[in-house]
N, C-alpha and C positions, 0 to 999 in steps of 0.2 A: 411951251416951246421945247423945254428940255425933255418932256415925256414923249413928244412926237418924234424926236430924234432917236430915242431908244427903240421906239416901235419900228422905225424904218430900219435900224441896224439888225434887229431880230428877224425881220421879214427877209432881209437880204441874206442873212446866214442860213435860214431855213431853205431858201431857194437854192443856195449853193450846195448844201448837203444833199438835197434831193437830186440834183444833177449828177453829183459824183456817184451816188448809189445806183443810179439808172444806167451808168456807162458799162459796157461789156468788159470782161477780163482780158488780159493780154493773151495772145494765141498760145505761147508755150505752156503757160500755166493751165489753160483750158484743156490742152491736149494731154497733159500729164494726169489730170483728174479723170479724163474719159477712159484711159487705158488701164486703170487700176483693176486688179482681179476682184471679182465679186465673191471669191472663196475666202473662208475664214483662215486664220493662221494655222490652225490644227484641227483637222476634221476626223482624226483617228481617236478611237477610244483609249482610255488609260491603260487597258490590259493589252493593247497591241504594241509590239516593239516597233520603234520608228527611228529614222535617221534623217539628217539634213542633206539634201542633194540639190545643188544649184539654188540654194536659198529657199527650197521648199521642204516641208516635212512629209516624208513618204514612208510607207511600211518598210521595215528593215529587210524583209525577204522579197522585196519587189524587184530585186536586181536580177542577175544572170542565173540564179539558182531557183529551180522550181521546188526544192525540198526545204523542209524546216531546218533549223540549226541542228537538231538531233532527233531523228525519227526512230532511234533504236531504244529498246527497253534498258532499264538499269542493269539487268542481269547479263546483257550481251556485251562481250568485250569489243571495244571500238578503238579507232585511231583516226588521226587527221591526215587527209591526203588532199593537197592543193586547196586547203581551206574548207573541205567537206569532211563531215564525220561519217565514216564508213565502218562496216564490220572489220574486226582485226584480221580475220582470215580471208578477206576478200581480195588479197593481193595475188600475184602470179607465183608465189613460192610453192604453195601446195593447196590441195582441196581438203586437207584434214584439219581437225581442231588442234589446239595446242597440245592437248594430252587426251588421247582417245582410249586409254586403258585405266584400270583402277589404281588406286593409290597403294595397294598391296603388292603390285608388280614392280620389281626392280627396273629402273630406267636409266638411260644415259642420253646425252645429246650428240647427234651425228649430223654435221653440216647444218646446224641450226634447228634440227628437228628432234623431238623427244621420241625415242624408240625403246623397246624392251632391251634390257641389258644383255640378255642371252639370245638375241635374234640371230647372231651368226653361228650359234652352236645348237645342235639338235638336243643336247642334254641340258638339264636344269643346272643351276649353279652348284647345287649339292644334292645328289640323289642317294647318298649313303646315309645310313642310320647313325644316330649319335654314338652307338657302341662300336662302330667300325672305324679302325684307324685309317686316316686319309692323308694325302699330300697334294700339293699343287704341281701340276705338270703342264707346261705350255698354256697356262691360264685356266686349265680345267682341274677340278677336284676329282681325284681318282683314288682307289684303294691303295694303301701304302705298300702292300705286298703284291702289286700287280706285276712286278718284274719277274718273280720266280715261282709263282704258283703255290708256294708254301706260305703258311701263316707265319707271323713273326715268331711265335713260340709254340711248337706243336707238342711239347711234353710238359709234364706237371711241374709245379713250382718246387717240389721236393727234390728234383733232379738237378745236380750241379750242371751249369751251362757256361759256355763261353762264345765269343763272337769270332768267326772265321770268314774273311772276305765279305763282311756285312751281313752274314747269316748267324743266327743263334743255334748252336749245336751242343749236344751233351759234352761235358768237359772231358769225359773219358772215351769219346767216340773213336779215337785212334788206337786205343788199347783194348785188348780182349779181357783184361783183368779189371776188377773194380779197384778203387783207390786203395782199399785195405781189405784183403780177404782173410786176415788173421784175426784170431780172437784177442781180446784184451789181455789174456793171461800169457800169450805167446810172445817171447822176445822177438823184435823185428828190427830191420835196418833198411835204409834207402840205397838201392843200387841202380844207377842209371835212371833215376826218377821213379823206380818201382819200389814198393814196400815188400820186402821178402823176409823170411825167417832169419834170425841173426846167425844161426848155425847151419845155414844152407850150404856152406863150403865143404863141410865134412859130415860124415854120418854119425858123429858122436855129439852127445849133449855137451853143454858148456863145462860141466863137472860131473863125471861119473864115479868119482871116488868118494868114499865115506869120509866123515870128518876125522876119523881116527887114523887114516892112512896118510903118510907123508907124500907131498906132491910138489911138482915144480911146473913152471910154464915153459913150453918149448914150441917155438914157431906159432905162438898164439894159442896153443892147446895146453891143457892141464893134464900132466901125466904123472904116474907114480915116481917118487923121488928115486927109488932104487931100481928103476927099470933097466 
């Protein structure tokens, strides 16, 4: 009697489970399963750059740009313009490279451009030899004696010289006589800046008397005492 009751309960339970499993799913759940995407979460290779867009993984360059992130070589200068990498000289400033002349040429910057330093002058910075004296005049290097046609010193180093109005002239250029035309044995004196014989005032020597003759000084001259 007890065994028959257990058998009846098991039969009823099996019947109930079979009825539940055969019933259809609710409509919202069935619809959600039907609209799932058959695509995998990531269909891109590991080497391809990707990003998430609206919940999907897409290639990184699939957006508004047809170019790669950087299509320039490593040796080409570049800059970023509106999120794109473009050549550095592709702007509207100029069609020239940053520096189009060699490193041995002196250069300066004019309005953001690198130009030769002497482009406004027809002359080089220094066209004079190292042995030529020079000076700076209005930003140009010119010979130092360009003003007067004469060299700085046109006479030898053994000639006495002086400077008159910025020119080097012989020291005795204003006098017809040399500094001293007398011999070392001749007595001399300075008169008005000239060296003259000491006895130039009179025709007599300083002392024309012998040692044995008495003499006296008269008006600067030595005369016999008994004259």
